[in-house]
gemmi code that builds the backbone of each chain (N, CA, C; Angstrom):
import gemmi

chains = {
    "A": [
        ("MET", (117.770, 105.177, 88.383), (117.617, 103.760, 87.999), (116.262, 103.234, 88.470)),
        ("ASP", (115.493, 102.683, 87.551), (114.201, 102.108, 87.920), (114.404, 100.895, 88.811)),
        ("LYS", (113.390, 100.618, 89.620), (113.447, 99.422, 90.432), (112.026, 98.900, 90.534)),
        ("ILE", (111.861, 97.611, 90.468), (110.524, 97.053, 90.559), (110.330, 96.537, 91.982)),
        ("PRO", (109.349, 97.084, 92.710), (109.173, 96.673, 94.104), (108.692, 95.229, 94.237)),
        ("ILE", (109.219, 94.546, 95.251), (108.792, 93.177, 95.556), (108.130, 93.207, 96.938)),
        ("LEU", (106.845, 92.881, 97.004), (106.113, 92.933, 98.269), (105.984, 91.540, 98.856)),
        ("LYS", (106.061, 91.477, 100.201), (105.887, 90.190, 100.879), (104.474, 90.134, 101.416)),
        ("LEU", (103.790, 89.048, 101.139), (102.418, 88.888, 101.617), (102.320, 87.476, 102.184)),
        ("GLY", (102.472, 87.357, 103.519), (102.517, 86.036, 104.133), (103.667, 85.244, 103.540)),
        ("PRO", (103.391, 84.013, 103.098), (104.486, 83.192, 102.553), (104.794, 83.486, 101.075)),
        ("PHE", (104.148, 84.511, 100.537), (104.285, 84.777, 99.108), (104.946, 86.115, 98.814)),
        ("LEU", (105.522, 86.201, 97.625), (106.073, 87.471, 97.138), (105.211, 87.955, 95.977)),
        ("LEU", (105.004, 89.256, 95.960), (104.121, 89.850, 94.971), (104.883, 90.885, 94.161)),
        ("VAL", (104.819, 90.756, 92.829), (105.504, 91.722, 91.980), (104.515, 92.240, 90.940)),
        ("THR", (104.421, 93.543, 90.816), (103.609, 94.117, 89.747), (104.536, 94.876, 88.819)),
        ("ILE", (104.621, 94.423, 87.569), (105.516, 95.096, 86.624), (104.733, 96.211, 85.948)),
        ("GLN", (105.105, 97.447, 86.232), (104.323, 98.575, 85.717), (105.117, 99.482, 84.792)),
        ("VAL", (106.370, 99.128, 84.542), (107.170, 99.970, 83.657), (107.523, 99.184, 82.404)),
        ("ASP", (107.828, 99.920, 81.335), (108.331, 99.297, 80.122), (109.781, 98.909, 80.417)),
        ("MET", (109.994, 97.628, 80.666), (111.306, 97.183, 81.142), (112.335, 97.115, 80.030)),
        ("HIS", (113.498, 97.697, 80.263), (114.607, 97.391, 79.375), (115.234, 96.097, 79.887)),
        ("ASP", (116.074, 95.493, 79.060), (116.532, 94.139, 79.361), (117.297, 94.045, 80.682)),
        ("ARG", (118.069, 95.102, 80.984), (118.867, 95.050, 82.213), (117.960, 95.022, 83.443)),
        ("LEU", (116.882, 95.801, 83.374), (115.939, 95.834, 84.493), (115.289, 94.462, 84.693)),
        ("ALA", (115.021, 93.776, 83.589), (114.451, 92.436, 83.671), (115.426, 91.481, 84.362)),
        ("MET", (116.712, 91.629, 84.051), (117.727, 90.772, 84.685), (117.838, 91.075, 86.175)),
        ("ILE", (117.752, 92.386, 86.530), (117.834, 92.776, 87.944), (116.660, 92.179, 88.722)),
        ("LEU", (115.475, 92.260, 88.124), (114.290, 91.708, 88.790), (114.460, 90.210, 89.042)),
        ("GLN", (114.977, 89.518, 88.029), (115.189, 88.081, 88.150), (116.114, 87.764, 89.330)),
        ("GLU", (117.197, 88.526, 89.442), (118.155, 88.280, 90.531), (117.572, 88.645, 91.887)),
        ("GLU", (116.888, 89.790, 91.955), (116.337, 90.215, 93.244), (115.261, 89.264, 93.735)),
        ("LEU", (114.455, 88.764, 92.796), (113.391, 87.849, 93.207), (113.959, 86.558, 93.780)),
        ("THR", (114.979, 86.020, 93.127), (115.549, 84.768, 93.643), (116.200, 85.011, 95.011)),
        ("ASP", (116.845, 86.156, 95.187), (117.402, 86.497, 96.505), (116.311, 86.551, 97.566)),
        ("ARG", (115.217, 87.240, 97.206), (114.144, 87.420, 98.186), (113.438, 86.103, 98.524)),
        ("ILE", (113.345, 85.184, 97.564), (112.732, 83.883, 97.857), (113.501, 83.227, 99.001)),
        ("VAL", (114.819, 83.341, 98.940), (115.667, 82.713, 99.962), (115.583, 83.482, 101.274)),
        ("THR", (115.777, 84.813, 101.247), (115.820, 85.565, 102.511), (114.452, 85.604, 103.197)),
        ("ASP", (113.382, 85.631, 102.427), (112.047, 85.692, 103.031), (111.403, 84.316, 103.200)),
        ("HIS", (112.123, 83.261, 102.856), (111.572, 81.901, 102.895), (110.236, 81.834, 102.167)),
        ("ALA", (110.154, 82.463, 101.012), (108.885, 82.526, 100.291), (108.553, 81.163, 99.696)),
        ("ARG", (107.271, 80.845, 99.661), (106.812, 79.590, 99.087), (106.112, 79.798, 97.753)),
        ("GLY", (105.915, 81.053, 97.399), (105.257, 81.319, 96.121), (105.572, 82.721, 95.636)),
        ("VAL", (105.509, 82.880, 94.294), (105.747, 84.194, 93.694), (104.594, 84.483, 92.747)),
        ("LEU", (103.997, 85.662, 92.915), (102.929, 86.055, 92.009), (103.404, 87.271, 91.219)),
        ("ILE", (103.396, 87.145, 89.897), (103.857, 88.247, 89.049), (102.682, 88.775, 88.241)),
        ("ASP", (102.354, 90.031, 88.492), (101.227, 90.662, 87.799), (101.752, 91.413, 86.583)),
        ("ILE", (101.352, 90.974, 85.386), (101.839, 91.635, 84.160), (100.706, 92.378, 83.443)),
        ("SER", (99.665, 92.744, 84.205), (98.508, 93.386, 83.555), (98.846, 94.746, 82.945)),
        ("SER", (99.935, 95.373, 83.422), (100.318, 96.666, 82.832), (101.263, 96.515, 81.643)),
        ("LEU", (101.715, 95.287, 81.384), (102.660, 95.105, 80.268), (101.898, 95.056, 78.949)),
        ("ASP", (102.243, 95.965, 78.024), (101.510, 95.919, 76.753), (102.218, 95.082, 75.699)),
        ("ILE", (103.417, 94.600, 75.995), (103.985, 93.526, 75.166), (104.801, 92.572, 76.053)),
        ("VAL", (104.881, 91.323, 75.613), (105.836, 90.378, 76.194), (106.621, 89.847, 75.006)),
        ("ASP", (107.870, 90.232, 74.895), (108.673, 89.734, 73.784), (109.503, 88.543, 74.264)),
        ("SER", (110.374, 88.031, 73.397), (111.068, 86.792, 73.769), (111.960, 86.986, 74.991)),
        ("PHE", (112.485, 88.196, 75.163), (113.373, 88.416, 76.309), (112.586, 88.393, 77.624)),
        ("ILE", (111.453, 89.092, 77.642), (110.644, 89.116, 78.867), (110.061, 87.726, 79.124)),
        ("GLY", (109.653, 87.049, 78.044), (109.152, 85.686, 78.169), (110.180, 84.764, 78.788)),
        ("ARG", (111.419, 84.914, 78.332), (112.476, 84.078, 78.873), (112.737, 84.421, 80.337)),
        ("MET", (112.658, 85.709, 80.678), (112.848, 86.112, 82.070), (111.784, 85.464, 82.961)),
        ("LEU", (110.526, 85.459, 82.481), (109.453, 84.861, 83.278), (109.690, 83.363, 83.452)),
        ("SER", (110.114, 82.690, 82.365), (110.405, 81.257, 82.463), (111.575, 81.002, 83.411)),
        ("ASN", (112.598, 81.858, 83.345), (113.745, 81.713, 84.234), (113.342, 81.857, 85.690)),
        ("ILE", (112.527, 82.889, 85.963), (112.089, 83.111, 87.349), (111.339, 81.878, 87.853)),
        ("ALA", (110.421, 81.359, 87.020), (109.645, 80.188, 87.438), (110.565, 78.994, 87.695)),
        ("GLY", (111.564, 78.808, 86.824), (112.494, 77.687, 86.981), (113.360, 77.836, 88.222)),
        ("MET", (113.884, 79.026, 88.442), (114.720, 79.262, 89.618), (113.906, 79.127, 90.892)),
        ("ALA", (112.673, 79.668, 90.876), (111.807, 79.587, 92.051), (111.521, 78.120, 92.379)),
        ("ARG", (111.298, 77.316, 91.352), (110.979, 75.910, 91.582), (112.141, 75.196, 92.263)),
        ("VAL", (113.342, 75.501, 91.806), (114.530, 74.900, 92.417), (114.651, 75.331, 93.884)),
        ("LEU", (114.147, 76.531, 94.183), (114.193, 77.049, 95.557), (112.903, 76.724, 96.317)),
        ("ASP", (112.125, 75.771, 95.796), (110.913, 75.301, 96.468), (109.826, 76.366, 96.545)),
        ("ALA", (109.667, 77.150, 95.525), (108.573, 78.126, 95.487), (107.847, 78.018, 94.147)),
        ("GLU", (106.545, 78.202, 94.196), (105.713, 78.174, 92.987), (105.643, 79.569, 92.367)),
        ("THR", (105.516, 79.649, 91.047), (105.332, 80.957, 90.413), (104.034, 80.972, 89.615)),
        ("VAL", (103.278, 82.029, 89.773), (102.084, 82.210, 88.951), (102.157, 83.594, 88.310)),
        ("VAL", (101.946, 83.635, 87.004), (101.919, 84.901, 86.268), (100.458, 85.246, 86.010)),
        ("VAL", (100.050, 86.445, 86.375), (98.633, 86.805, 86.231), (98.432, 88.078, 85.419)),
        ("GLY", (97.229, 88.210, 84.860), (96.796, 89.475, 84.278), (97.240, 89.734, 82.853)),
        ("MET", (97.620, 88.685, 82.113), (98.090, 88.949, 80.749), (96.960, 89.535, 79.890)),
        ("GLN", (97.281, 90.600, 79.168), (96.288, 91.205, 78.281), (96.018, 90.271, 77.100)),
        ("PRO", (94.757, 90.214, 76.627), (94.419, 89.314, 75.510), (95.294, 89.542, 74.270)),
        ("SER", (95.576, 90.810, 73.942), (96.391, 91.080, 72.750), (97.817, 90.548, 72.929)),
        ("VAL", (98.290, 90.558, 74.169), (99.621, 90.021, 74.455), (99.617, 88.495, 74.291)),
        ("ALA", (98.517, 87.864, 74.753), (98.419, 86.407, 74.635), (98.417, 85.986, 73.166)),
        ("ILE", (97.648, 86.711, 72.332), (97.573, 86.396, 70.896), (98.962, 86.523, 70.268)),
        ("THR", (99.650, 87.618, 70.604), (100.963, 87.881, 70.025), (101.990, 86.832, 70.458)),
        ("LEU", (101.944, 86.453, 71.734), (102.877, 85.458, 72.260), (102.770, 84.145, 71.498)),
        ("VAL", (101.539, 83.714, 71.274), (101.325, 82.430, 70.605), (101.826, 82.509, 69.165)),
        ("GLU", (101.535, 83.630, 68.482), (102.015, 83.758, 67.095), (103.527, 83.913, 67.022)),
        ("LEU", (104.079, 84.530, 68.043), (105.533, 84.670, 68.108), (106.188, 83.300, 68.293)),
        ("GLY", (105.438, 82.366, 68.899), (105.972, 81.027, 69.118), (106.457, 80.805, 70.533)),
        ("LEU", (106.077, 81.704, 71.433), (106.463, 81.561, 72.831), (105.353, 80.852, 73.584)),
        ("SER", (105.689, 79.785, 74.272), (104.642, 79.094, 75.014), (104.835, 79.223, 76.513)),
        ("LEU", (105.832, 79.989, 76.947), (106.130, 80.177, 78.366), (106.186, 78.838, 79.112)),
        ("PRO", (107.101, 77.968, 78.745), (107.170, 76.646, 79.371), (107.401, 76.752, 80.881)),
        ("GLY", (106.683, 75.922, 81.604), (106.903, 75.844, 83.049), (106.246, 76.946, 83.848)),
        ("ILE", (105.490, 77.811, 83.168), (104.865, 78.915, 83.893), (103.385, 78.641, 84.094)),
        ("ARG", (102.940, 78.776, 85.356), (101.498, 78.690, 85.615), (100.925, 80.087, 85.471)),
        ("THR", (99.729, 80.164, 84.908), (99.117, 81.476, 84.727), (97.723, 81.473, 85.348)),
        ("ALA", (97.254, 82.671, 85.685), (95.888, 82.841, 86.164), (95.384, 84.157, 85.604)),
        ("LEU", (94.046, 84.277, 85.551), (93.461, 85.438, 84.910), (93.735, 86.736, 85.662)),
        ("ASN", (93.675, 86.665, 86.983), (93.886, 87.891, 87.766), (94.565, 87.569, 89.097)),
        ("VAL", (94.825, 88.604, 89.887), (95.560, 88.431, 91.140), (94.806, 87.504, 92.097)),
        ("ASP", (93.483, 87.686, 92.195), (92.690, 86.848, 93.097), (92.867, 85.365, 92.788)),
        ("ARG", (92.696, 85.039, 91.519), (92.801, 83.621, 91.131), (94.230, 83.114, 91.283)),
        ("GLY", (95.186, 83.989, 91.030), (96.587, 83.607, 91.196), (96.901, 83.286, 92.646)),
        ("MET", (96.382, 84.117, 93.562), (96.602, 83.856, 94.991), (95.945, 82.543, 95.392)),
        ("ASP", (94.735, 82.294, 94.860), (94.061, 81.029, 95.157), (94.908, 79.839, 94.725)),
        ("LEU", (95.506, 79.956, 93.542), (96.362, 78.878, 93.032), (97.546, 78.631, 93.960)),
        ("LEU", (98.194, 79.727, 94.365), (99.369, 79.596, 95.233), (98.987, 78.979, 96.581)),
        ("LYS", (97.876, 79.466, 97.138), (97.432, 78.934, 98.441), (97.089, 77.456, 98.319)),
        ("ALA", (96.388, 77.107, 97.229), (95.981, 75.715, 97.035), (97.202, 74.814, 96.905)),
        ("SER", (98.213, 75.278, 96.177), (99.369, 74.402, 95.993), (100.146, 74.254, 97.308)),
        ("LEU", (100.087, 75.287, 98.162), (100.751, 75.211, 99.463), (100.041, 74.205, 100.373)),
        ("VAL", (98.698, 74.275, 100.386), (97.902, 73.357, 101.215), (98.136, 71.919, 100.762)),
        ("GLU", (98.101, 71.729, 99.432), (98.287, 70.405, 98.849), (99.635, 69.821, 99.249)),
        ("GLU", (100.636, 70.675, 99.138), (101.995, 70.231, 99.426), (102.166, 69.883, 100.900)),
        ("GLU", (101.537, 70.677, 101.772), (101.648, 70.398, 103.202), (100.946, 69.100, 103.552)),
        ("ALA", (99.831, 68.824, 102.860), (99.126, 67.574, 103.093), (100.015, 66.396, 102.721)),
        ("VAL", (100.710, 66.506, 101.593), (101.613, 65.443, 101.144), (102.757, 65.282, 102.140)),
        ("ARG", (103.308, 66.383, 102.595), (104.421, 66.314, 103.562), (103.951, 65.707, 104.877)),
        ("GLY", (102.693, 66.026, 105.273), (102.136, 65.480, 106.505), (102.067, 63.952, 106.459)),
        ("GLN", (101.712, 63.439, 105.280), (101.610, 61.983, 105.132), (102.954, 61.314, 105.269)),
        ("ASP", (103.971, 62.002, 104.779), (105.315, 61.419, 104.798), (105.845, 61.248, 106.223)),
        ("ASP", (105.414, 62.158, 107.129), (105.977, 62.154, 108.486), (105.551, 60.953, 109.317)),
    ],
    "B": [
        ("MET", (101.553, 112.854, 57.256), (101.353, 111.592, 56.531), (102.687, 110.899, 56.265)),
        ("ASP", (103.595, 111.631, 55.599), (104.882, 110.989, 55.293), (105.897, 111.316, 56.386)),
        ("LYS", (105.424, 111.175, 57.613), (106.286, 111.470, 58.748), (107.287, 110.331, 58.920)),
        ("THR", (108.550, 110.672, 58.885), (109.580, 109.666, 59.059), (110.400, 110.005, 60.301)),
        ("ILE", (110.603, 108.981, 61.118), (111.402, 109.184, 62.323), (112.576, 108.220, 62.272)),
        ("GLU", (113.768, 108.729, 62.533), (114.909, 107.827, 62.634), (115.426, 107.859, 64.064)),
        ("LEU", (115.546, 106.680, 64.650), (115.996, 106.597, 66.041), (117.288, 105.790, 66.118)),
        ("PRO", (118.187, 106.194, 66.995), (119.419, 105.433, 67.149), (119.159, 104.150, 67.942)),
        ("LEU", (119.929, 103.110, 67.657), (119.857, 101.873, 68.442), (121.268, 101.517, 68.872)),
        ("ARG", (121.662, 102.056, 69.990), (123.015, 101.770, 70.472), (123.020, 100.966, 71.760)),
        ("ALA", (122.002, 101.202, 72.599), (121.980, 100.528, 73.902), (120.570, 100.020, 74.185)),
        ("GLN", (120.450, 99.246, 75.262), (119.164, 98.628, 75.605), (118.054, 99.658, 75.792)),
        ("ASP", (118.407, 100.812, 76.365), (117.381, 101.832, 76.590), (116.783, 102.321, 75.274)),
        ("ASP", (117.581, 102.280, 74.205), (117.088, 102.701, 72.894), (115.994, 101.768, 72.388)),
        ("VAL", (116.066, 100.478, 72.792), (115.041, 99.513, 72.389), (113.694, 99.942, 72.958)),
        ("VAL", (113.711, 100.400, 74.214), (112.485, 100.873, 74.864), (111.938, 102.093, 74.114)),
        ("ALA", (112.833, 103.010, 73.743), (112.406, 104.223, 73.023), (111.777, 103.864, 71.672)),
        ("VAL", (112.354, 102.873, 70.974), (111.800, 102.444, 69.684), (110.415, 101.833, 69.884)),
        ("ARG", (110.279, 100.979, 70.900), (108.966, 100.383, 71.193), (107.917, 101.473, 71.380)),
        ("GLN", (108.270, 102.502, 72.160), (107.295, 103.552, 72.465), (106.960, 104.382, 71.229)),
        ("ALA", (107.960, 104.663, 70.399), (107.712, 105.441, 69.181), (106.839, 104.641, 68.209)),
        ("VAL", (107.113, 103.335, 68.089), (106.322, 102.485, 67.193), (104.882, 102.428, 67.685)),
        ("ARG", (104.723, 102.286, 68.991), (103.371, 102.238, 69.562), (102.601, 103.506, 69.204)),
        ("SER", (103.238, 104.673, 69.384), (102.465, 105.899, 69.174), (102.131, 106.085, 67.692)),
        ("GLN", (103.025, 105.663, 66.791), (102.681, 105.727, 65.361), (101.568, 104.739, 65.015)),
        ("ALA", (101.625, 103.553, 65.629), (100.609, 102.537, 65.350), (99.239, 103.023, 65.795)),
        ("VAL", (99.206, 103.700, 66.940), (97.947, 104.257, 67.438), (97.468, 105.343, 66.481)),
        ("SER", (98.410, 106.172, 65.990), (98.030, 107.326, 65.171), (97.403, 106.930, 63.833)),
        ("ILE", (97.770, 105.758, 63.280), (97.134, 105.375, 62.012), (95.958, 104.419, 62.233)),
        ("GLY", (95.644, 104.172, 63.495), (94.454, 103.378, 63.793), (94.614, 101.879, 63.631)),
        ("LEU", (95.827, 101.353, 63.880), (95.986, 99.891, 63.902), (95.166, 99.333, 65.064)),
        ("SER", (94.609, 98.151, 64.884), (93.871, 97.520, 65.977), (94.842, 97.206, 67.114)),
        ("LEU", (94.296, 97.006, 68.302), (95.157, 96.758, 69.460), (96.036, 95.521, 69.242)),
        ("VAL", (95.450, 94.473, 68.640), (96.239, 93.255, 68.410), (97.374, 93.538, 67.413)),
        ("ASP", (97.050, 94.270, 66.334), (98.090, 94.585, 65.345), (99.155, 95.519, 65.915)),
        ("GLN", (98.728, 96.436, 66.767), (99.706, 97.294, 67.463), (100.666, 96.422, 68.275)),
        ("THR", (100.075, 95.501, 69.022), (100.874, 94.666, 69.925), (101.845, 93.796, 69.130)),
        ("LYS", (101.354, 93.261, 68.004), (102.233, 92.425, 67.165), (103.377, 93.259, 66.604)),
        ("LEU", (103.054, 94.451, 66.118), (104.084, 95.288, 65.505), (105.120, 95.733, 66.546)),
        ("VAL", (104.642, 96.144, 67.721), (105.571, 96.602, 68.759), (106.462, 95.436, 69.222)),
        ("THR", (105.853, 94.245, 69.317), (106.635, 93.078, 69.740), (107.698, 92.750, 68.691)),
        ("ALA", (107.295, 92.754, 67.411), (108.260, 92.490, 66.336), (109.372, 93.541, 66.363)),
        ("ALA", (108.990, 94.813, 66.571), (109.983, 95.888, 66.612), (110.956, 95.679, 67.763)),
        ("SER", (110.427, 95.228, 68.885), (111.274, 94.996, 70.054), (112.323, 93.915, 69.762)),
        ("GLU", (111.876, 92.824, 69.113), (112.802, 91.729, 68.780), (113.898, 92.219, 67.823)),
        ("LEU", (113.476, 92.945, 66.775), (114.445, 93.366, 65.761), (115.368, 94.459, 66.288)),
        ("ALA", (114.818, 95.347, 67.132), (115.648, 96.407, 67.706), (116.720, 95.790, 68.610)),
        ("ARG", (116.326, 94.797, 69.375), (117.309, 94.132, 70.257), (118.385, 93.440, 69.429)),
        ("ASN", (117.970, 92.767, 68.345), (118.951, 92.127, 67.460), (119.951, 93.142, 66.924)),
        ("THR", (119.430, 94.318, 66.545), (120.297, 95.359, 65.987), (121.351, 95.779, 67.006)),
        ("VAL", (120.931, 95.911, 68.268), (121.864, 96.313, 69.324), (122.867, 95.190, 69.631)),
        ("ILE", (122.326, 93.965, 69.809), (123.188, 92.870, 70.288), (124.037, 92.276, 69.159)),
        ("HIS", (123.377, 91.923, 68.032), (124.116, 91.225, 66.971), (124.761, 92.199, 65.987)),
        ("GLY", (124.080, 93.331, 65.790), (124.566, 94.263, 64.771), (125.540, 95.289, 65.321)),
        ("GLY", (125.721, 95.266, 66.645), (126.619, 96.243, 67.243), (126.069, 97.660, 67.181)),
        ("GLY", (124.762, 97.758, 67.084), (124.114, 99.079, 67.041), (123.762, 99.474, 65.623)),
        ("GLY", (122.852, 100.427, 65.511), (122.395, 100.863, 64.193), (121.270, 101.848, 64.353)),
        ("THR", (120.320, 101.779, 63.408), (119.197, 102.715, 63.485), (117.879, 101.997, 63.199)),
        ("ALA", (116.810, 102.600, 63.707), (115.458, 102.167, 63.365), (114.777, 103.349, 62.681)),
        ("THR", (114.162, 103.096, 61.521), (113.446, 104.161, 60.815), (111.966, 103.808, 60.775)),
        ("LEU", (111.140, 104.736, 61.218), (109.694, 104.516, 61.277), (109.033, 105.409, 60.236)),
        ("GLU", (108.190, 104.805, 59.391), (107.491, 105.595, 58.367), (106.026, 105.207, 58.316)),
        ("VAL", (105.184, 106.212, 58.183), (103.779, 105.954, 57.889), (103.662, 105.933, 56.375)),
        ("ILE", (103.103, 104.857, 55.817), (103.047, 104.728, 54.361), (101.609, 104.570, 53.894)),
        ("GLN", (101.393, 104.903, 52.639), (100.047, 104.824, 52.080), (100.118, 104.184, 50.703)),
        ("GLU", (99.206, 103.237, 50.450), (99.139, 102.590, 49.145), (97.664, 102.555, 48.778)),
        ("SER", (97.277, 103.248, 47.763), (95.862, 103.534, 47.440), (95.155, 103.977, 48.716)),
        ("SER", (94.194, 103.192, 49.199), (93.481, 103.672, 50.393), (94.018, 103.018, 51.672)),
        ("LYS", (95.062, 102.171, 51.509), (95.609, 101.471, 52.681), (96.664, 102.318, 53.387)),
        ("ARG", (96.641, 102.318, 54.696), (97.713, 102.964, 55.446), (98.445, 101.916, 56.269)),
        ("GLY", (99.704, 102.157, 56.432), (100.483, 101.198, 57.194), (101.715, 101.837, 57.810)),
        ("ILE", (102.467, 101.012, 58.499), (103.716, 101.480, 59.091), (104.844, 100.591, 58.588)),
        ("ARG", (105.900, 101.249, 58.139), (107.072, 100.492, 57.697), (108.214, 100.793, 58.664)),
        ("LEU", (108.843, 99.731, 59.129), (109.974, 99.890, 60.043), (111.219, 99.295, 59.402)),
        ("THR", (112.290, 100.035, 59.422), (113.550, 99.553, 58.839), (114.618, 99.534, 59.928)),
        ("PHE", (115.237, 98.394, 60.082), (116.310, 98.241, 61.068), (117.613, 98.004, 60.317)),
        ("GLU", (118.562, 98.888, 60.533), (119.820, 98.782, 59.799), (121.002, 98.775, 60.737)),
        ("ASP", (121.944, 97.900, 60.470), (123.182, 97.936, 61.246), (124.364, 97.721, 60.319)),
        ("ARG", (125.543, 98.021, 60.840), (126.766, 97.776, 60.075), (127.595, 96.724, 60.776)),
        ("GLY", (126.888, 95.729, 61.242), (127.529, 94.647, 61.984), (128.147, 93.632, 61.040)),
        ("PRO", (128.401, 92.442, 61.572), (129.106, 91.413, 60.801), (128.276, 90.817, 59.666)),
        ("GLY", (126.952, 91.073, 59.689), (126.107, 90.450, 58.674), (125.729, 89.039, 59.070)),
        ("ILE", (124.797, 88.475, 58.310), (124.306, 87.134, 58.626), (124.759, 86.204, 57.516)),
        ("ARG", (125.447, 85.108, 57.904), (126.012, 84.217, 56.891), (124.908, 83.433, 56.193)),
        ("ASP", (124.027, 82.848, 56.991), (122.982, 81.995, 56.422), (121.622, 82.536, 56.856)),
        ("ILE", (120.978, 83.289, 55.963), (119.737, 83.972, 56.345), (118.636, 82.977, 56.676)),
        ("GLU", (118.516, 81.904, 55.871), (117.461, 80.926, 56.144), (117.611, 80.346, 57.547)),
        ("LEU", (118.856, 80.060, 57.917), (119.125, 79.512, 59.249), (118.787, 80.543, 60.319)),
        ("ALA", (119.130, 81.791, 60.036), (118.912, 82.856, 61.029), (117.428, 83.138, 61.237)),
        ("LEU", (116.600, 82.713, 60.276), (115.168, 82.944, 60.420), (114.482, 81.799, 61.161)),
        ("LYS", (115.234, 80.729, 61.397), (114.636, 79.591, 62.102), (114.517, 79.898, 63.582)),
        ("ASP", (113.422, 79.426, 64.180), (113.261, 79.601, 65.614), (114.359, 78.837, 66.350)),
        ("GLY", (114.808, 79.443, 67.415), (115.784, 78.758, 68.258), (117.205, 78.996, 67.820)),
        ("PHE", (117.391, 79.611, 66.622), (118.742, 79.902, 66.200), (119.223, 81.149, 66.918)),
        ("THR", (120.315, 81.067, 67.626), (120.837, 82.249, 68.286), (122.342, 82.162, 68.446)),
        ("THR", (122.962, 83.315, 68.325), (124.367, 83.384, 68.667), (124.522, 84.318, 69.862)),
        ("GLY", (123.416, 84.920, 70.258), (123.488, 85.881, 71.361), (122.671, 85.408, 72.542)),
        ("ASN", (122.057, 86.361, 73.216), (121.402, 86.081, 74.475), (119.893, 86.204, 74.306)),
        ("GLY", (119.314, 85.318, 73.508), (117.867, 85.425, 73.293), (117.249, 84.061, 73.221)),
        ("LEU", (116.008, 84.002, 72.766), (115.373, 82.679, 72.759), (115.695, 81.844, 71.529)),
        ("ASP", (115.946, 82.221, 70.412), (115.845, 83.502, 69.810), (114.734, 83.401, 68.782)),
        ("LEU", (113.585, 83.891, 69.137), (112.460, 83.848, 68.209), (112.429, 85.117, 67.391)),
        ("GLY", (113.433, 85.943, 67.603), (113.463, 87.289, 67.059), (113.028, 87.428, 65.622)),
        ("ARG", (113.857, 86.990, 64.687), (113.575, 87.284, 63.283), (112.414, 86.479, 62.758)),
        ("GLY", (112.423, 85.170, 63.044), (111.323, 84.329, 62.583), (110.008, 84.813, 63.164)),
        ("GLY", (110.031, 85.168, 64.447), (108.840, 85.668, 65.123), (108.361, 86.961, 64.502)),
        ("ALA", (109.300, 87.860, 64.213), (108.938, 89.151, 63.623), (108.283, 88.936, 62.263)),
        ("ARG", (108.766, 87.919, 61.533), (108.182, 87.628, 60.224), (106.736, 87.146, 60.367)),
        ("ARG", (106.472, 86.329, 61.395), (105.104, 85.827, 61.592), (104.151, 86.910, 62.074)),
        ("LEU", (104.680, 87.914, 62.757), (103.807, 88.898, 63.399), (103.399, 90.055, 62.484)),
        ("THR", (104.048, 90.203, 61.334), (103.786, 91.393, 60.531), (103.287, 91.030, 59.134)),
        ("SER", (102.752, 92.034, 58.416), (102.194, 91.793, 57.082), (103.279, 91.419, 56.090)),
        ("SER", (104.431, 92.080, 56.160), (105.520, 91.701, 55.265), (106.861, 91.888, 55.947)),
        ("PHE", (107.832, 91.129, 55.451), (109.140, 91.069, 56.095), (110.181, 90.872, 55.004)),
        ("SER", (111.235, 91.695, 55.012), (112.317, 91.416, 54.069), (113.656, 91.642, 54.752)),
        ("ILE", (114.635, 90.891, 54.307), (115.947, 90.972, 54.940), (117.036, 90.985, 53.870)),
        ("GLU", (117.983, 91.877, 54.063), (119.172, 91.897, 53.197), (120.351, 91.910, 54.130)),
        ("SER", (121.319, 91.060, 53.846), (122.483, 91.051, 54.717), (123.719, 90.709, 53.909)),
        ("THR", (124.763, 91.447, 54.124), (126.021, 91.165, 53.450), (127.087, 91.036, 54.522)),
        ("GLN", (127.811, 89.937, 54.441), (128.845, 89.725, 55.448), (129.877, 90.834, 55.406)),
        ("GLY", (130.150, 91.356, 56.597), (131.138, 92.421, 56.705), (130.592, 93.802, 56.407)),
        ("VAL", (129.352, 93.869, 55.923), (128.770, 95.170, 55.581), (127.628, 95.535, 56.533)),
        ("GLY", (126.748, 94.579, 56.775), (125.654, 94.852, 57.691), (124.370, 94.173, 57.285)),
        ("THR", (123.329, 94.472, 58.031), (122.036, 93.833, 57.837), (120.951, 94.891, 57.816)),
        ("LYS", (119.974, 94.685, 56.917), (118.835, 95.595, 56.839), (117.571, 94.751, 56.817)),
        ("ILE", (116.704, 95.009, 57.773), (115.446, 94.281, 57.846), (114.306, 95.289, 57.764)),
        ("VAL", (113.331, 95.012, 56.897), (112.185, 95.908, 56.738), (110.909, 95.126, 57.039)),
        ("ILE", (110.085, 95.662, 57.935), (108.785, 95.040, 58.192), (107.687, 96.075, 57.978)),
        ("THR", (106.512, 95.572, 57.565), (105.373, 96.459, 57.326), (104.135, 95.875, 57.987)),
        ("GLN", (103.351, 96.743, 58.570), (102.052, 96.329, 59.091), (101.001, 97.270, 58.510)),
        ("TRP", (99.980, 96.691, 57.841), (98.906, 97.503, 57.255), (97.738, 97.575, 58.212)),
        ("ALA", (97.097, 98.739, 58.222), (95.867, 98.881, 59.016), (94.747, 98.184, 58.259)),
        ("LYS", (93.917, 97.441, 58.988), (92.782, 96.779, 58.334), (91.725, 97.826, 58.021)),
        ("GLN", (91.127, 97.669, 56.829), (90.116, 98.666, 56.404), (88.826, 98.486, 57.190)),
    ],
}
model = gemmi.Model(1)
for chain_id, residues in chains.items():
    chain = gemmi.Chain(chain_id)
    for i, (resn, *xyz) in enumerate(residues, 1):
        res = gemmi.Residue()
        res.name, res.seqid = resn, gemmi.SeqId(i, " ")
        for name, pos in zip(("N", "CA", "C"), xyz):
            atom = gemmi.Atom()
            atom.name, atom.element = name, gemmi.Element(name[0])
            atom.pos, atom.b_iso = gemmi.Position(*pos), 0.0
            res.add_atom(atom)
        chain.add_residue(res)
    model.add_chain(chain)
structure = gemmi.Structure()
structure.add_model(model)
structure.setup_entities()
């Protein structure tokens, strides 16, 4: 059985999808990520899809679900590394990945996550 | 040239196998990367529909030639319940299963041609074609 590793990097979780996922594997990843957000007290999730050569409606929905669940659990999600041909296909397919933040690569994605954490802490600091 | 492959579509893993077979045929006739991606994505949507809504079936992959044009024709067939209202089933967001479901409408937008035949109680047959740009 394939498994997609979830790495912890400070307050963030890092996932690189490198296999052609069948639907069940996508569901397993969704469940494991939400579990790990809670057990690791993660504040952000970075999903690298640079190895994915297609994103169909099922994978798109999985990414939207992860972002939605993470948000409810107080964590930000950034999807990085989408191939240009995948982006073109997604738009023509009619998928807009609602609620998902994207960045060009892992570096920029990490910057986004860090920035949103700093911003949020500043807001919380004011409240106290 | 007239290589035809028929693959079973019974379970989710078969969808992955169809995606990979379509990709390798698309590469072999020289489809552009964007057209490959569109065709594989459309195949993925239709293959999943065949498994989930059609209760399983087959995918047939053919390399076709028309004068100097080469293309790939994919046929998805099932013996499921059939589709009552095809126009409705082609609309985005229409789903009876577990999808978005941009499947059929999306597949139609992503490929050069799309045709669907469905008879209630008999099954559904969807054919899509993608031509290589000259």
